[in-house]
N, C-alpha and C positions, 0 to 999 in steps of 0.2 A: 425446163420448166417442171415444178414438184405436182404432186396431187393436188387437183383443186376440184370446187364443186360442178356439174355440168347442169346447164338448163337446155331444154330443147321445146321448144312452142311450134305446133302448126296449128295456122289462123287461118280459118274457113268461114262459109255463111254457115247461117244456121245448120246445125247437126238434128236429125231425128230425134225427139226427147226421149222415146221410150226404150231408145239404145245407147244414149249419150254414155251412161254409166259402165257400161259393158267395152265401149267404145275405148273411154278413158282409160279403164286398167289394162286392156288389151295393149293398148299403145304403149304404155309407160312401162308395163312388163318385158313386154318382147325386147322392147330397145334396153333395159336393163340386164336382161338375160344376155341378148348379145354382147355386149359390152364385157360382161364377166367373164363369159367363154373365152374372150378374144384377150383377158388379162389385161383389159382395162379399168374393170374396175374389181373389187374385192368382193369376198364374203359378205364384209361388214359394213359396205357400202349401203347406205340409208336412201331407200326409195321414194320419192311423193309424187302422186298423179295428179294432173290438173284435168280438168275436164269443164268448161262452161258450155253455153249455147254456139258460141262462136271459137271455141279452140280447144285443142288435145295439148297437153304437156307434160313434163316429166323433169322432176330434179331430183339428181341424184349425188351422192356426198361422194369423195376422195376417189375421184378419177384422174388415171393416169396420163400424161402427154405421151406416152410411148408404154406400150406394154413392155413386161420383161422376156429377155431373152430367153430362149428354154431350148434344152437340150431334144435333138430329134433323133431315133434311130430307126432307120430304112433298111428293110430287106430287101436285098437285091436279087439273088440269085441261090440255087445250092452251090456248095462250094465245086464239087465234079462237075459243073457248066460254066464255072467262072473262073477257074485257074486248072492249066493242063498239068501233065503228069509231073514236071519240073517245077510247078508250082507259078507259072509265069501265067499273068491275066491273059484270059481269051479275048477274041474280038468282042464277042458281046458283052463281056464285063465291063469293055474299054468303051463299048457306046453307051452302055448304063449310065457308067459314070459322067461319061461326055453330057449327056442328058441331065445330068444333076449340077452341071459346071463345074466337073471334078476332073483330074486326068491320073495318069498311071500312077503318078507320085504318092497318092494316098493307098495304094494297094497295101503295103505292109502296114497300115495302120486299120487295114478293115476288120472288124470284130467277126469271129465265130461263134456261133451258138448252135446247139440241138434246134432243129424245125422239124417236129413230126420223128419220123425215121431217118431222116437225112440231116445233115449240116449246112448251115445255110452262112452266107456270105452278109454281112451288115455294115451299113454307111452312116456313122454317128458323125453328127453336124451340131452346129449353133443356129438355130433361127431366130432369126431378128424378132424384138417384138413390135406389134403393130402400132402405126401412128395413129393417132386418136381420129384425125381427118379421115382416114382410111377406113380405119374400125368404124366410127361413127357414120360414116357414110353407108357401110354394109348394114349395120343396125338399123339406121333410119330407114333403108329400102325393105329390111324383113319386117319392121314394125308395119312399116305401110300395106305391105303384101299379105298380111297374116290379121288386119283388121276382120273384127266381125261384121262385114257390111252389111245390112239387110236389105239395100237396093242398091247398085251402082249408078251414077251418074256418067254422061260424056259430054265432056265440055271442050270450048279451044282455048289455046292461049292466047297471048296479044297478038302473037305473030300472024293469026287467023289460018293458019295451015296444021299445027298441030293439034292432036285430039289427047286428053287427058282423062282418064277413067279413075274416078273417086267417090263417095259418099255425097260431097258435095264441092262445089268449087273451091280451092284453094288461094288465098291471095298474101300470105308471108308466113316466111320461116325464120326462127330465133333459133340460133346456136351459141352458146355462149360456155366457155371452158374459164371459169373463171370471171376476168373482165375481156377476153379474150375471143373474138367470132372464129369460130370453127368453119373452115371454108367446106361446107358440103351442100347437097342441093337435093331437091325433091319435088314432083310435081310441076317441074318447071321453073321451080323459084330457087334463088340464091338466097342461103342464110346470112342475117345480119343481127342488129341488135336493136331493131325498131319494130314495135306491134302496135294495135290500137284496143282503145277502151271500148266503153258504153257508147252506142250509137248516138245517144242525146246527153249524155251526163258527164261525158269525159272531159277534162279539164283543158288538156291538150291533145292535139292528134298531129303524127304520128307519137308514140311514146317511146322513148330511149329509152332501154333497160341497161342501167350503168355495169350490173355484173349477175352470175348465176343466182347469189343471194339474194338479190334485192326483188326480183322477180316479182313475187306475189305481193310484196309490200307498195311496191311502185304500181302496180295493177289498181289495187285495191285507193290507193291516196288520189294518183292523178290520173286513172281510167274508170272508177267507179263501177270496177268488177272485182267480186271474189272468185278467182278462178277456180280454188277447191271444190269440188263436188260434195265432199264429205262437209268441209267448213260452212259453204254455202245450204247446205240441210240442216247442219246445226243450227245456223242463225236464223232461218226459215222457222223452223221448230222453237225457237227461243221467243222470236216475235208472236208467233201463234199463240203460245201460253201466255204472254204478257199482254196480248191484244183480249184474249178471252179473261183474263184476270182483272183488265181496266174493264169490260163490260159487265161483271158481277154477278151473283146470284148463282156461283159455284158452276157455271156453264164452261164446256170444256169442246174444243175443234175436235171433230169425229177423227176416231185413228184409224188413219189409211194409210199403210207405206209407201202402197203402190204410187198411190195420188201425190204422196209427199216426195217421190224420186221423181216422178215425171215434173212436177213444178220446179224442183230443182235446177231440173234441166231446161227450162223454158225461161229463165229469169239470171241477170247477171249481178244485180246488185237488190235482192227483197226489199220490197216493202209494203208490211201489213196492212190493210187498212179493215176496219170495221163498216159493214153495210147492212141492209136489213130491207125486207119485204114486206107486204100487206099480211096482217094476220090471220086475215081470211082464207089463205091458201093452206093454212093448217088443217082445215075441215078434210083436205086429199091425204091419203096415206102416206106417212112420211116418206115410206122407203120411194116412194115415185118420186117426191122432191129432192131427196137427197141423193137419188142417181141422177135427177138432170142435173142438179148443180154440181156434182162430181163428174160427170162424162162430159158433159157438153161445155161446161165453164169451166171447170178447175176450180172450182171455189170448196172452203172448208165449211161446212154446214157447223152451228153450234148446236151442243145438246145439253140441256139440263142435267141435274144429277141424278134425273132417275132414266138417263138415256133417252127424254123424248125431243123431236125438234122444237128449236125455237125460231122466231123469224127472224132471227141475226145471223150472219155469217160472216166469213172472212174472207177477203181475196189477197192474193200474191201480186201485187203489181211490180212491174218492172222499171219503173218511173218514182221518184221522190220529189213532187214539188211543193213550193211552200205552201200553195192550198191545196189539199187535196180533196175538194169538195165536188170539183169537176170529174176526178175519177170514180169517187164512191158514186157520184148520180151517173154516171154512165153506166158502172155495173149494175146500179140496182134499174136502171131501165133497160139492160141487154134479158136481167135473168128474169122481168116480169112477162114477158109473153112464154118465155118456158113453162114458166108455173102454170100461167091461164093455160096454157095448152094439156098438161096434167089434169088440171080441174075439170075442163070440158070431156077430155077423155074418160075420167072415172064417173062424170055427170051421165054422160049418152051408155058408159057400159051398164049401170045399174040399173038404165030401163028396160034390159032384157035380162030374164033368170039364167042360170048358168045351164040349169035341165034344159032350157030352150035350144041353147047353143050346140047340145050334144049331135042333134042330126047333121049338123053343118059338118062334123067329122068325118063323116063318110065321103066327103069331096075333098078331103086332105089327102095326098097321098104319103105314106109311110115308107115303103120301100116296094119297088117293081114285084118283088117274088113274096114279099107278105102283105100286102094291101094296104089299105087307108088307115088313117088312125082311127075311124072308127071300128074298125075290124079289129085293131091290135086293143081298144077299148075292151070289145069285150072280151078278149083272150085274158087281159088283165083281169077284169072283174071274174072271171071263173078262177083264175088262181088265187085272188085275195080271197073269195068265198071258201076256198078249200083250205089255206091257211088260218083264216079264222075258226073254220071249225076244228082244226088241229089243236087251235090253241084255245078253245074253247070261250072265244069271244063273239059280239055280236054280228053274225055274219052279214047281216041286213044293213048295217051300217057300214063292214067295209064295202060290200057291194055298192052301195051308193056313192061314197066317195070314190072310188074305182071306176066309178060311171062317171064322175064329174070333174075327174082329176086332170085332164086335158082340157076342157071346157074352156079355160081362159087364153087358150091358144087362139081363139077366134076374136079376142078383144080388141078395141083399141089401143088400150093400154099398153097388152102385152106384145101389140103388134109393133108401136112405137119403141118400147123398151123390153123387148125380149128375157132379159135378166129377171124380170118381174112374174115369169109365170111360175105359179103355185102359191105364191105371195098374193098376188093380185086374185087367184081362185078362191083364197080362204076370205079375204076382205068379200069377195062378191058372194060367197056361200053364206057369210054371217049376215049380209042383206039381204038374203032369199030367206033368213029364217031357218036354216038349217043347225044342227046339233053343234056344238062345238067341238065335239070329237072328230065330227067328220068333217067340218070346215079345217082344222087342226090337220088332220090327215091328208086334205088336198094340198097344204103348202110342204110337208112334210113328205110326202111321197117320194120329192126329189133328193132327199137326205140320204147317208150323207154325200154333199156334190164335191166335195175334196178332202183331201189329207186331214184328220183333224177337226171336220166339222160334225156338227151336232147330229145326233141320230133322232130319228122321230121320237116325239114326245112321250105319245101314246099307244096303247095296242094296237089300235086301228090304223095309226099311222104305220105302225110298224110293219103291218099285214100289207098294205097297200103299196110300200115302198120296196118290201121283199117282193110282190107280184110284179110292181113294174122293172125291177131289174133282172128278174128271172125270166121274164117275158121277153127283154130286149137278150139277153145273153141265150136262152135256149132258141130263139129266133135265126139270132146271127150264126151260131153254131150249126143250127139244122140246114142253114143254105151255105154253109161254109165260106161265110163272110168272117174272117179270124183276122185277129191284129196280128201286123208283120212289120217286123223293126220296130221302127219307133214310129209307125203309123197305127193309129187305132181309132177312125173316123168316126164310131160309133163309141165309145168310151168303154169298151169291154173289160178292161183291167181295174177301172174306177168301178162299176158295176160289182164286179167279184168280190172287189175290198170291201164294199158296201154291204153286200150280201155275209161276207164273212164276219164283218164286225157286228152285224146286227145280230147275228148268232150267236156270236160270242158275248159280246157285252149285254146283250139282253137274257144271254143263258135261256136261249128258247128250246123248247123241249120238241123239236125238229128234226129230223134224219133228213143227212143231205141227199140220199139215193132217193128217197121218196118226194123229197121237193123236187129235183130233178126228173126224175122217171115218171111218178105218178100222179104228179099235181100239174108241173109247166108243160110236160112235152104233150097230154092229151089235151091240152086246150086249144094245141095247132092243128087239130084233126090229120090229116094227111100231108097237113101243106108242106112238112118241111121232113128230112132223112133223120135218123135216129144218132145223135151225136152226144148222148148223154155220157159214155166213157170220157171222150175228150173233153167235154166240158168239166167232168169231175176233175179231171185231169189239173186243168186250168185253174179250178178253185183252189185247191189242194196246192199248185206252185205259187197263187198268190200269198195263202195262209204261211207257207214255208216261208217265204220273203218277208214277211209281216212278223212273223215269230223271232227272226233272226235281227230284225231292227232291233225289237224290244230285248235284244240283249241275250237269249237263247242262243248255245253253240249249234253248229250246224249238225253235231253226231245227236244230241237230243233232238232237236227237231225231226232230224229222220228216222228215229226210233222211233218216236210218237206217232209219226204222219204216215210210216210204214204199214200200220195197221188198218188205215182210212177210217178214224174214227168217226162213225154217223154224227153226234152229239157234237159239234164243233166249241159249245159251252164248256165240255169236260176238259178240252185241250189244255189249256192253262192249268189245270187239277193233276193231269197227268203227267206234264211237262214237271213241275214241281217233284212229282212223286220219282220222275227217272233222275234229277239232281239229287236229292238224296240219297236214291240206291247207289248212286255214281261216287257217293261219298266213303261210303261202306269196305272194309278191306277187302271183304269176299267179292266185291263187283266185278274187277278185273277177270278174276278167274272164273267167275261164274259167266260174265259174257261171251269169253272164250271157249267155254264149254258149250254154252248154247248156238254159239255158230257151228261148232264141230257135230253137234247134235245137227242141226238143220242141214247141213251138208249130207250127212251118213243116212237123213232119212229123203234128201232128193235123190241119192243114187238106188235108194231102196224102194222106189215108188211103185206100187202095186205090191209088196209083201208085206206090208204093215196092216197088222190086225188091231182091231180096235179093242178089244178085250185083252185084259192081262189074266195068265193061265197063273195063279199062285204057286201052281203044282211043278211048273215047267221053269221056276226059279231056282236055281242047281245051286250056284255060287252064293257065296256068304253076302257077297257084294252087292250082286242085285236083289238079294233081299234085303238086305239093309236100305239101300235105296227106296226099293220100292214101299218100305215101312216108312221112311221117313217122309217121302213124296206123299202118302196118302195124309199123314199130320198135317203136313204144311199144306197139301192143298186145301183141306177142310178148312183151317184158319184164314186162308188166302182168299180162297173162292167168296166167304163170308163178306170179308172188308172189302174185297172190289164190289159186292153187289150192293153193298152199301156206299158207294162211292170213295172210300179211304183208300185211296190208291198208293197213298205214302206206305200207309201200313201192311196193304197186300204184298207189295213188292220187297218190305223190310222182313218177313217171314222168310221169304226164299235165301237168304243168306246161311240157314240151317242144313242147308240142301249142298254149302261146297264140299264138306268132307265125303257125305256118301256119294257124290259125283265122281270127286277126283278118286275115289277107291275103286268105282264101276271101272272108269276108263284105265286104272292100273293093272285090275283083277280079270276082268270079264272081256271075252271074244265075242264080239257084236255077231259077227257073218260066222255064227258057228257052221259046222255042217249038218247038222240037225235042222231041217226045214222047220219044224215044231218050235224048237229051242231058237232059230236064228228069228222067227216072225215076233214070238213071245219080245224078246229082247227089244226087237224094235218097237214093238208096242209099249213097250216101258219107256222107252226114250221118245216115243210121240207122244204121250201122257207127259212127262215130264216138261218138252218143249211147249204142249198146249198151257201147261202150269205155269212157265215162267213168263208164257209171252202175251199175257191179257191185256196189260196194262201198254206195253209197248215192245217192240221187237230188240230184245237186249243184245242180241246180236250187233247190232249196227253200233254199240257202245265199244265193241273189241276193238283193240289197236291195230 
């Protein structure tokens, strides 16, 4: 039988929707990889993964009925062990050959080849290619074993005795090589050519699949199922856009890729319908309505051209009745109580001010070693006031925003929807008549919540967001509660990246050591240990990773961060300067010289004098270096102080010749102690001049 296309389907009960895409890709991917590894499929074989709520499948092109034979060379033993002095096989060799199904007749044909220091005997044979039935069985077993199953179920087979462990009970297995059933089994099921379609809308059941290539079309036409995850997702997106266009007015379904993935995993043949709710609910903050529709009902709210919520929404139904009125009416009845609850929570919450809720935070435990949320709020207030003072902004507003930032945790709305913390605080602050800057800061103090999220929109928000994150980082490091491996329950990595992003992207005139040691740590009193150094290392590590993701080389990042720049807003300019310097023809030699100078100074620690005595500059090369260094340093330092880092480094190019001449003609470790100390002082001055922007020795190859 020649190469033909292969189809494998595992039919199961409804799979967990949030894991479906990953399960489908893993099942198909491992199956294909295993078949390729056994020589049953080639590198050019095309894989199509299938994943619907009740099936995992794979279609692979150009699969052989039998793998190609392959030459096998197996090491037996050293020649000295396998052959005696007369060249005859030893009992050990004969026993080894017998285990491989060979006898003494193959001894003259054994290959001799070097193996380390000795010579070894190798038995060369031809291994028959794997049969598809055997190879597919192995691949199927491996694909099932390696599925990233979130939680395993245990169920019994029809015999009432045999237990099976799998993500969901399996009820069918299809394995077709062209039109031929491949005799494999899995999870107590024998492969056949019949599957099942939509629970309610399939035209026949079971559905016989004629061959591997007709699988998808047969399921869609006779089973009312779109088996491909990506195809079904694209169809849902198309229908969503078409339904929104039919509504008119420029409305669009909310963009939410995670919701789209989840809905794709819930339906087999999508049917998008337009529903609506009473417009009076639009008086509730739209974030509340959107969240309840998405999280609880998996609906797609419709937004107008300005991004405002409308009273219409889209439902992705799994059935397509001739009259969809009952489906639409049912969904509208279901969503109404959800929206009514949101309106009730909002109305009730506004009866109390945020300020009146602050006292209640003293009864909410934050951490058993760090006290209550009330105590935490006081620390955040102190840090926010200090940061506001450093930035020259309204410290009173920063203090007020910090005091009220966590108050919405005690509201009914946030109790029901924790994702709305901060967002509801802003609405309630505006309802209380507070300044817009304060209200915005209450919402924004959680930002950035994730990679790529927006930063706080105003300076008050930046001050409170920094204070909140620094309090968390300082407190957790101070009690030794650090991230470990992939465990980071207090999101310290995310908080550190948030601090880094705000300091850099807002170009804040704040020194990191001041923030950690003189502002954040004192807010805790004696409650924590000093972990400022470890926390600084943690933040610089996060910064290094962020910069590498942005395309800077490890050498460039290492050179800049080795100096621990305190103003993180300067880091990008320093990196640009280092990159420009590295492109200079003199850069490599200067970086190598810088590294050499650093090593000399380390060995001579304690012998280096601060001042250079011109009278002790005996050699012409050291006189020339001192003269050029003085001129270069004057210009370079002026440019550095003005923030012109690229220009500051560019001036160093003039030092290459004098530095090379110095090392060629001057003995640094002179016997005269005064002469030696003076030369070391000259090198120390050179080292300081070269390493103001970055540690250039880190650029040396």
